[in-house]
C-alpha positions in Angstrom: 10.7 -11.5 -9.5 12.3 -9.9 -12.5 13.4 -6.1 -12.8 11.2 -4.4 -15.7 13.9 -3.6 -18.5 12.3 -0.3 -20.8 13.0 -3.1 -24.3 10.3 -5.6 -22.8 7.7 -2.3 -23.2 9.1 -0.8 -26.2 10.7 2.1 -24.3 13.9 3.4 -24.2 15.2 6.2 -21.6 14.8 8.8 -24.5 11.6 8.8 -24.6 10.8 8.6 -20.8 12.8 11.5 -20.7 9.9 13.0 -23.0 7.5 11.8 -21.7 8.2 13.1 -18.3 9.3 16.4 -20.0 5.8 16.6 -21.8 3.9 15.4 -18.5 5.2 18.5 -16.5 4.7 21.2 -19.0 1.1 20.1 -19.3 0.9 20.4 -15.5 2.3 23.4 -15.5 0.0 25.0 -18.9 -3.5 23.3 -17.7 -3.3 22.3 -14.0 -0.8 24.7 -11.7 -2.5 26.0 -9.0 -2.6 29.7 -10.7 -5.1 27.9 -13.1 -6.7 26.2 -10.1 -7.9 29.4 -8.4 -8.8 31.1 -11.4 -11.3 28.8 -12.6 -11.9 28.5 -8.7 -12.8 32.5 -8.2 -15.0 32.4 -12.0 -17.2 29.9 -11.0 -17.5 31.6 -7.3 -18.4 34.6 -9.4 -20.8 33.4 -11.4 -22.2 31.7 -8.4 -22.5 34.9 -6.5 -23.6 37.0 -9.6 -26.6 34.3 -10.1 -27.5 34.0 -7.0 -27.4 37.4 -5.5 -30.5 38.6 -7.9 -32.4 36.0 -7.9 -32.3 34.7 -4.2 -32.3 36.8 -1.0 -29.1 34.8 0.1 -26.7 37.2 2.2 -23.0 37.0 2.2 -22.3 34.9 4.9 -24.4 32.2 4.1 -22.9 32.3 0.1 -19.5 32.0 2.1 -20.4 29.0 4.2 -22.7 27.0 1.3 -21.2 28.0 -2.4 -17.2 28.5 -1.4 -17.1 24.5 -0.2 -19.5 23.6 -3.1 -17.3 25.8 -5.6 -14.1 24.0 -4.3 -15.9 20.3 -4.5 -16.7 21.4 -8.4 -13.6 22.6 -9.1 -11.7 19.5 -8.0 -14.4 17.4 -9.9 -13.6 19.2 -13.2 -9.7 19.2 -13.1 -9.5 15.7 -11.9 -11.4 14.7 -15.2 -9.5 17.3 -17.4 -6.4 15.6 -16.1 -7.7 12.7 -16.5 -9.5 13.2 -20.4 -6.7 16.3 -21.6 -3.8 14.6 -20.2 -4.6 11.2 -21.8 -5.6 13.2 -25.4 -2.2 15.4 -25.4 -0.1 12.8 -24.4 -1.8 10.5 -27.5 -1.0 13.4 -29.8 3.1 13.5 -29.2 3.5 10.1 -28.5 0.8 7.5 -29.8 -0.4 4.3 -28.6 3.0 4.2 -27.2 2.8 6.5 -24.3 0.3 3.5 -22.7 3.4 1.3 -21.7 5.0 3.7 -19.4 2.7 4.2 -16.6 2.5 -0.1 -16.8 5.9 0.1 -16.7 6.2 2.4 -13.4 3.5 0.1 -12.0 5.9 -2.7 -12.3 8.8 -1.0 -11.6 7.1 -0.3 -8.3 5.9 -3.7 -7.5 9.4 -4.7 -8.5 11.1 -2.1 -6.1 9.0 -3.0 -3.6 9.5 -7.0 -3.6 13.4 -6.2 -4.0 12.6 -4.1 -0.5 10.9 -6.9 1.4 14.0 -9.3 0.3 16.3 -7.5 3.0 16.4 -8.9 6.4 16.4 -5.2 7.8 13.2 -4.2 6.3 11.8 -7.4 8.1 13.3 -6.7 11.5 12.7 -3.3 11.6 8.6 -3.4 11.1 6.4 -2.8 14.1 4.0 -4.7 15.6 0.8 -4.3 13.5 3.3 -3.9 10.6 4.4 -7.1 10.9 1.4 -8.6 11.5 0.5 -6.9 8.0 3.3 -7.9 5.8 3.4 -11.6 7.1 -0.1 -11.8 6.2 0.6 -10.4 2.8 3.7 -12.7 2.3 1.7 -15.8 3.2 -1.6 -14.8 1.0 1.4 -14.3 -2.1 2.7 -17.7 -1.7 -1.0 -19.2 -2.1 -2.2 -19.3 1.5 -5.6 -18.5 2.6 -5.4 -16.2 5.6 -7.2 -14.4 8.2 -5.9 -11.9 10.6 -7.2 -11.2 13.9 -5.0 -9.1 15.4 -4.5 -11.1 18.6 -7.0 -9.5 21.0 -10.5 -11.4 21.4 -8.8 -14.4 19.7 -6.9 -16.3 22.3 -4.0 -14.6 21.1 -3.9 -15.8 18.0 -2.5 -13.0 15.3 -3.3 -14.8 11.9 -4.7 -18.7 11.0 -3.3 -19.9 7.8 -5.6 -22.3 5.8 -8.2 -22.6 8.8 -5.8 -25.2 10.4 -2.6 -23.5 11.2 -2.2 -20.7 14.2 0.4 -17.5 14.1 1.9 -15.2 16.8 3.8 -12.3 15.4 6.7 -11.5 17.9 8.2 -8.1 16.3 10.7 -7.7 18.9 13.2 -5.7 19.3 15.3 -8.5 21.2 15.2 -12.6 20.1 12.0 -13.9 21.4 12.0 -15.9 24.7 10.9 -19.2 25.9 7.8 -17.3 27.4 6.1 -17.1 24.2 6.6 -20.8 22.9 5.0 -21.8 26.5 2.1 -18.9 25.7 1.9 -20.7 22.1 1.4 -24.0 23.0 -1.2 -23.2 25.5 -2.9 -21.7 23.0 -3.2 -24.5 20.7 -4.4 -26.5 23.5 -7.0 -23.9 24.4 -8.0 -23.1 21.3 -8.6 -26.8 19.1 -6.0 -26.5 16.8 -2.3 -28.5 15.9 -0.4 -26.4 14.2 1.4 -23.2 15.4 3.5 -20.8 14.1 5.7 -18.5 16.1 7.1 -15.6 13.7 10.0 -13.6 15.3 11.2 -10.7 13.5 15.0 -11.0 15.5 15.4 -14.3 16.0 14.8 -16.8 19.2 17.0 -16.7 22.8 18.9 -20.4 23.7 16.2 -23.1 24.7 12.7 -21.8 22.9 13.8 -24.7 20.1 13.8 -27.5 22.7 9.5 -26.4 23.2 8.9 -27.4 19.7 10.1 -31.0 19.8 7.2 -32.6 21.1 4.7 -29.8 19.7 3.9 -29.3 16.0 5.0 -25.8 16.3 7.4 -24.2 13.3 9.7 -21.1 14.6 10.2 -18.3 11.6 12.8 -15.6 11.3 13.4 -12.8 8.9 15.8 -15.4 7.1 12.7 -17.3 5.9 10.6 -14.5 5.1 13.2 -13.4 2.8 13.5 -17.0 1.4 9.6 -16.9 0.4 9.8 -13.1 -0.7 12.6 -14.4 -3.3 10.4 -16.8 -4.3 7.8 -14.6 -5.6 
């Protein structure tokens, strides 16, 4: 994956700094907490004056009913104003080129997320659920059809790839012992699947590989995930 470069988006550092500075100015001028609460209390006051003299609502009911409504209304107004007013002001200052900046930022984030996942330390420090999620995502990105089962209630299977390969994920802090491969062999025999993957974050103890000689099982470690990530 290529690291996004500013010139590929018709941008430069000076323009980017001007853009960020302008965004801060707009936020401070139009979307600060002071402006928000001023609008909030103005709307609340309008509600109070309107309903106080046109209905018999008491103060307690007014607080419980109209204060939350005012908050939601302000939130909606500010979201719409931020979206459209900010776009207009940025367009007025920078022209259409400003639209390249969010795209650059998004591509930069995607690249940084990818780069982070090319580090062995990333994979070795994942929890069990995080490991299942990240490995499922990686298999999907390289073109597989993936189903996460979460293990429980599905014969110990964590992931199913292309409807014919089962994956058991072991996010152990230490190396995975032979007991895990024996469990996977039992899962294959009981589930009807023929192929399996035993995926570990921190490798395997000696003896584990002996069990895969007569079974269609692949062992995967952090080095394998980094290799696949680097192909994206």
